[in-house]
C-alpha positions as a LaTeX table, in Angstrom:
\begin{tabular}{lrrr}
\hline
Residue & $x$ (\AA) & $y$ (\AA) & $z$ (\AA) \\
\hline
Unk1 & $-14.86$ & 11.42 & 10.15 \\
Unk2 & $-15.83$ & 8.23 & 11.93 \\
Unk3 & $-17.05$ & 5.47 & 9.59 \\
Unk4 & $-20.29$ & 3.68 & 10.39 \\
Unk5 & $-18.81$ & 0.33 & 9.35 \\
Unk6 & $-15.29$ & $-0.96$ & 8.81 \\
Unk7 & $-14.30$ & $-3.94$ & 6.62 \\
Unk8 & $-10.95$ & $-5.71$ & 6.58 \\
Unk9 & $-10.60$ & $-7.09$ & 3.07 \\
Unk10 & $-6.93$ & $-8.03$ & 3.48 \\
Unk11 & $-5.88$ & $-11.12$ & 1.57 \\
Unk12 & $-8.87$ & $-11.05$ & $-0.77$ \\
Unk13 & $-8.40$ & $-10.70$ & $-4.52$ \\
Unk14 & $-10.72$ & $-9.32$ & $-7.19$ \\
Unk15 & $-13.69$ & $-9.53$ & $-7.27$ \\
Unk16 & $-14.15$ & $-10.41$ & $-3.58$ \\
Unk17 & $-13.29$ & $-6.97$ & $-2.10$ \\
Unk18 & $-15.94$ & $-5.28$ & $-4.26$ \\
Unk19 & $-18.52$ & $-8.00$ & $-3.63$ \\
Unk20 & $-18.05$ & $-7.80$ & 0.15 \\
Unk21 & $-18.18$ & $-4.00$ & 0.08 \\
Unk22 & $-21.34$ & $-4.06$ & $-2.03$ \\
Unk23 & $-23.01$ & $-6.41$ & 0.46 \\
Unk24 & $-21.92$ & $-4.22$ & 3.38 \\
Unk25 & $-23.16$ & $-1.04$ & 1.69 \\
Unk26 & $-26.56$ & $-2.66$ & 1.16 \\
Unk27 & $-26.91$ & $-2.83$ & 4.93 \\
Unk28 & $-26.19$ & 0.88 & 5.40 \\
Unk29 & $-28.60$ & 3.75 & 4.98 \\
Unk30 & $-28.09$ & 6.71 & 2.66 \\
Unk31 & $-25.25$ & 8.95 & 3.83 \\
Unk32 & $-23.58$ & 6.38 & 6.05 \\
Unk33 & $-19.87$ & 5.72 & 5.57 \\
Unk34 & $-17.99$ & 2.47 & 4.99 \\
Unk35 & $-14.24$ & 2.23 & 5.38 \\
Unk36 & $-12.30$ & $-0.71$ & 4.03 \\
Unk37 & $-8.73$ & $-1.91$ & 4.14 \\
Unk38 & $-7.58$ & $-4.01$ & 1.16 \\
Unk39 & $-4.34$ & $-5.59$ & $-0.02$ \\
Unk40 & $-5.33$ & $-6.27$ & $-3.64$ \\
Unk41 & $-3.30$ & $-3.85$ & $-5.82$ \\
Unk42 & $-6.32$ & $-3.43$ & $-8.11$ \\
Unk43 & $-8.63$ & $-2.33$ & $-5.29$ \\
Unk44 & $-8.26$ & 1.45 & $-5.69$ \\
Unk45 & $-9.22$ & 1.38 & $-9.38$ \\
Unk46 & $-11.92$ & $-1.24$ & $-8.76$ \\
Unk47 & $-13.52$ & 0.83 & $-5.99$ \\
Unk48 & $-13.31$ & 3.99 & $-8.10$ \\
Unk49 & $-15.15$ & 2.26 & $-10.97$ \\
Unk50 & $-17.66$ & 0.69 & $-8.57$ \\
Unk51 & $-18.53$ & 4.06 & $-7.04$ \\
Unk52 & $-18.80$ & 5.73 & $-10.43$ \\
Unk53 & $-21.20$ & 3.03 & $-11.64$ \\
Unk54 & $-23.33$ & 2.87 & $-8.49$ \\
Unk55 & $-23.49$ & 6.55 & $-7.56$ \\
Unk56 & $-21.80$ & 6.07 & $-4.19$ \\
Unk57 & $-19.11$ & 8.60 & $-3.26$ \\
Unk58 & $-15.50$ & 7.50 & $-2.94$ \\
Unk59 & $-14.36$ & 9.86 & $-0.18$ \\
Unk60 & $-10.83$ & 8.53 & 0.16 \\
Unk61 & $-8.49$ & 6.18 & $-1.64$ \\
Unk62 & $-5.02$ & 6.10 & $-0.15$ \\
Unk63 & $-2.14$ & 3.81 & 0.71 \\
Unk64 & $-1.35$ & 3.18 & 4.37 \\
Unk65 & 2.15 & 3.14 & 5.84 \\
Unk66 & 2.19 & $-0.67$ & 5.67 \\
Unk67 & 1.28 & $-0.78$ & 1.96 \\
Unk68 & $-2.41$ & $-1.59$ & 2.31 \\
Unk69 & $-5.17$ & 0.45 & 0.68 \\
Unk70 & $-7.68$ & 2.53 & 2.63 \\
Unk71 & $-10.96$ & 3.09 & 0.83 \\
Unk72 & $-13.77$ & 5.19 & 2.28 \\
Unk73 & $-17.21$ & 5.23 & 0.64 \\
Unk74 & $-20.38$ & 7.20 & 1.44 \\
Unk75 & $-23.56$ & 5.37 & 0.47 \\
Unk76 & $-25.79$ & 7.27 & $-1.94$ \\
\hline
\end{tabular}
């Protein structure tokens, strides 16, 4: 699946990754996909909670080979 938008959130700590993702999602239409790369160790749990609270779908939450976190969200 090819994301509609990609964010590099490397080097940002909570709450900035979520805030930047929220702003980016606001610019997408329903069903579009945002992928993000983050380095904050709390990002996977933060994005899971964010999606649960907002109704967006967390399609993927994984760790890359270089230790960063890949998060893929479909806008509700």
